[in-house]
N, C-alpha and C positions, 0 to 999 in steps of 0.2 A: 503492498499499499503506499501510496506518496507522502512526500512531506512538500510543504509549500510556505514560501516566503508571506509574509502578514501581508507587507505592501502591495504583492502582487496578488493576492486574493480579495483585499478588500482595499477600497480606493475612495475611501469618504473621509469625513470627518467624524460622521454618526459612527462609524464602525471603531473608529479611537475610542470614544465616548463609551462605546458599548462595553469594548477591552478593560477600559478603566473601571468600569463599573466590575464587571464579573470578576477580575483581579482582586478589587477592595472587597467584594462580597464574600468571595473564599476563604480571603485572609480574615475577616471578622467572624466567619462562622468557625473555621477551624485553628485560628491561631498561631498562623503559620503561613508562609507564602507560597503560592503555585509553582511547581517547576515546567510542567509540561502544556503545550496548549494544543486543542483538535477540533476537528470541526466535522458536520456532515451536513449533505445540502437535502431539502425536499427535493421533489421531484412533480414535474408535471407529463401528465402521458397523454400524447399527442394522436396515437391512433393504436387501435386493438386492445378495445373496450370489454373487457371481460374476456379474455382469450389465454392468459399466462396459465391460467389454472388449469387447463385442458391441452396444455404445451404447444400454444399456438404462437404467433408473430405478435411484435409491437413495436412501436417507436416511440422513445419517452427522452426527456430530457431532463437532466439536473438544472436546478434554478438557484436565482441568488438570495434563497431565504434558506437559516441553516438552524442547526444548533451548535452552540458555541460551547468548549468547553476548558476549565480551567482546573489542572489537575497535579497531585501530585503522587508517586508511589509510596505504598507502604507494604511493610514486612510480615504484617500480621495475618494476610490472605482474607482481609475482609475490606470488602466495597460496600463504599459510603457515597450516596449522590445525594446530591442537594438539588434539585431542578427547579429553577427559580417558580414561586407561585404555588408550590408545592411540597407536600412533607418529604422529610428525607427519608430515604431507602437504604436499609443495611442490609447489606448479604454475604456471610460467611461461604468462599470457594470452596471450603471442604465439604458443605452440603451442599449437592447440587440436584438433588430429588425434584421431583414436579411436585409443588406444593399446592395442592386445591384450591385452599384458601387463599392463594394469591392471583390466581386466573385476575383476567383483565387489569392487572397493575402493571406499573413500571417494575416492581421486584422481580417479578414473572420473568420479564423481558432479561434484564439482568442474569438471571437464575439461569435461564435457557442459552443465552449467549454462550456463557462460561463452560455450561456441558456441550454447546455444538463445536466449542475450538476443542475441548478435551478429546470428543468422538473422534477429532479428525487428528489427533497427536499434537497439538499444538500445547503450550501449558500458559495457565493463567495464575492470576495474583490480585494481591488487594491494591486498592488506591483509594484517593479523595476525590472527589470531583464535585464544580460547584456549575452547572450548566444552566444556560440562557438560550431558548427558541424564539426566534419570528417566523417560524414556519406555522401559520395558520391552524390552530387544531379544529379537526373536522372539515377542512377545507378541501380534501380531496390531493392536495400537497403530500401527503403522507409524512408527518410528524413522527408517528410511530416508527416507520422507516427509516426514518433520519435517526432517531435515538438508538436504534438496533444497529444502525453501520457505526453508528459514533461508537457504542459500547466496543464493538468487533475492533474499530481501527485504534482504540486506545489500548485493549491488550494485546493487538498485534505488535503496535509500537514500544509498548512496556516492557513485555515478555516474549516475544517474539523476533527482535530484529525489524518489525516489520513486512516478514516474508508472507504474511496472509492475503492471499490474490486477491484482486475486488471480484472475482467470481465468488469465490469461497465465502468472502465476507457476506455478498447478498445471500447465499445458499444457508449460510450459518444465522443469520439475519432471521432468514426466514422459518427456519427449525424452532427460535426460539416463540415468533409468532404463532405460529400453528401450533405447537407441541405444550410451549408453555403459558403462553400466554389466553389460547383457545380460540383464535381466530383462523380458520381456513383461507389464508390468502394465497395468491399468486406468487409468482417471485420478481414481477418485473418492478415492483417500488423498491425494493430493496436495489435490484440490480440498476437501475437508474440512478439510485444515490450513492451506490459504493464507486460505478465507474468513471458518472462524470459526463457532460457534452450532450451532446443528441446521438442517440443510441439505436441502432435498430438490433432487435432482439429474437433470434427463432429459439425456444425452448421446445424443440423437439426431443431432444435427449437433455433430461434436467441435470444431467451430470455433468455436461458439456455442452452449455448452451453458445449459441455462435452470435457474438456481439460484432456489431461492425460500426464503427465511425462513420459520424454522417455530417457535414457541415452545410451549415443554416444559420443565415444572416438574414432576419426578417428586417434588420435596418436597409437593408439593400432595397426591399420592396416596399419600404415608406410603411410600413405594418406594426403594430406591434400586439403582443400574446397579453391578454388580460385573464385575471382570474377574478370572478363576482362573487360573493360572499351572501348566499341569499337567507344567511341566517336559519337556515335549518337545523332542527334537533337530531342527532345521531343517537340519542338515547334509545336503546331498544333496540335498532337497526341490525344488530349482528344476524339475527335470522333471516333477514331480509337479504342481507350479502352471501350469506352462507348458501341460501336455496337457490342461487342460479350456477355454484359451480354443481351441486347437488344434483340440481336437475338435468343440466348438461350430462354430465357422468352414468345417469341414470339412462339415458336416452344411448349413451355408450355401449352400457352395461346390458341393453336389453338384445344388442347386437352384438354381444359377446366379445365387445373391446373395453377396455379400461378407461379411455379419453376418447374425446371426439377427434384426436388430430390423427387415430387409427383409423379413421373411416374417409369417405368422401360423402360429399353433399347430395350425392344419387342414391348412396346407400340408405340416408335418412329418407330422400323422396320415395324411396320405392317401398318402403315399409311405413309409410306414413298412417294407413287404417289400425295397426296392430299399436305403434306408438302410440298414436292419440287416442285410441281405448284405454290403454293400461297405463299412459303416463298424461294425458291431458294435453291441450294445446300451447300451454306457454312454455312446456318444457321443449316440445317440439321449436316454436318458434325462436327460444334462446338457441337452440343447435343450429339452427338455419343463419341465426345471425353471425353466429361463431365462423361457419364455411365463409361467409360473405365477407367479414370483417379481416378474415386472415387473406384473401385476397386484396381488401384495399390496403393492407399493410404494404404489400409489394410496391401495389400503384404509386403509395405515396412514397416509398424509397425512391423509387424511380424518378418521382417528380422531381424529389431533392435535388438529384445526383443530375437531371436535367436542367433543372434551374427553371421549371415550370411552376410558376408562381399560381396560376390562375386554376392548372390542375390539381396544384396542391391543396387550393380552397376546395374545390369540386368534391374531392375525396375527404376532407374534414368534414363538409357537411354532409354528405353521404354516410358518413361512420355515424355523425348525430342524429341522423334520422333514423338508422336503424335501432341504434340504442334505444330511443325515444318508442318505436312502433312495434320491434320485435324483439329485443332484450327485454325491454321495460322495466328502466333503471332511474326515469326520471323522479319519480315519486312511489313511496311505499302503499301498497295494497292494504295493506294492515290500517295505515293512516292517511285516507283520500281527502279529508279535509286540508291535509297541510300539503301544498304544491309548489313551494317556494320557487324549485327549480324550473318548475314548468312556466312559471311568471317570469322568472329571468331569461329563458329562453324567447316566448314572446316579446319582453320589452326590448329584447337586445335586438331582434328582426325588426322592430319597429322603428329603432331609433339608427340601426345601421342601414335602413332602406335599400337591401339588396345588396349591400357593398361588405366585403370581408366574410365572416363565418363564425356560426357559434356553435356550441353542443356541450352536453351532458360533461360534467368532468370527473375523471376517477370512479370510485366505486356506483356514485351514483345515490338516489334513494332522497337524498338530503344534502345542503350543502354548496357546494359551487358548480359555477357553468366557468366553459372555456369561452373566451370571444379573440377573435383576431379583428383588429382596429383600425383602418387607415390612419396614420401618424394625424392628420389633418381633422380627424374625426373625436379625437382622444379625449379632448374636453368637455366637449359636449356629449360624447357616449358618458364618460363619469359624471356629468352634471344628473344626467338623466337617470341613470339607474341609480345613483344615490339618492334621489330623491324617494326611490321605491324601498331600497333596501338600507339604509343608513347611511350616515358619513363615514368615508374609510372604509366601504365594501367592497370597492374596485381598487385590483393591485396590479400594476403593468411590472410586466416580469422579464428579468434578461436570462440568458442560459448560461450555466455556469461549467467551466474547463472542467473541473475537477471534481470527483467524488468524494469519499470519505479522506480525511488527510491529516498530519501531523501539520500545526501550522509553527512554521518559525519565527519568533518575535526575537528582531536584532536591538531594538530599543525597549525597555519594558517600562 
């Protein structure tokens, strides 16, 4: 895993103020100074909505919002982390069994990352840390994946000479989230956070996913990518998320396969009567979305490589349309009165008046949308959306070139 100079990673006075705040909070809490610094970014999914968990293809990017940590190694084998705004978590690395009482907590992620590293033959050890995140929680930018990758990055550099690869880091992070935290996520979030930049990823072989670096400069096309927080409530949404991979895999199982990637769209279409009767229409529609979305990822990669931005936007629109109609992750069927994402998509289309593109962002069901906004419309778009969802709900993002990294500070 990489090391990056502070000045290269952060180029604003706000970043220096943030660094001073985190280091001072660390020292105030632990009564000694931090000696090492680490960062892991949030991510934005570009295409491949809900395909990774069935070994599909995705395009994603690391963004310029991250979790930053001030750290000091300890010899007692205990990890103590204070995440700003949350209680302190303490985990003894000599006890790495799954704790059912820790499910859905950050302590479970710490324990799970440690076990994931040990399972692969890496060392773990103690440290104290103070972390501060500007990755919007529940935003679809994957604050949990950023935290998981941060943990792997810290332990890789403190105890393994930084030898954990970016791909291994993502796999370890996913293991922690699936087995210890209890959320059945795919691998895309963690991979985008660990690798950095814009990447096309093929998860056909989960042990050896194919990662392709892509060059995308939205500024060249006079466009910004925005995330709009529709202020949806993610509480109790895990069953909604879990149903998507479960239903897709149920379709595969009906056809004697583990995941949809082992089938073709014709396999599903040729067995529609049986699948509909036993699994229902939603599972079938979600499976059909998977196959079409995989094709869209290939189309998007080609559009990026060809510099065809109009094609790029048309693929984004098609992806969003399929997520809405067939994947059905724009609002939760269990809470039909809460449809902030749907409203956000409607208002975006109204404000953009046929320009740019807009789609549900990330896992869906509540939270955020992604919008490609022409630079000349950025301010009017921001004003219009914030009238509906509140001040500060629109975030213009930049792509971050590096993933999880140790941050080298020359002048503290």
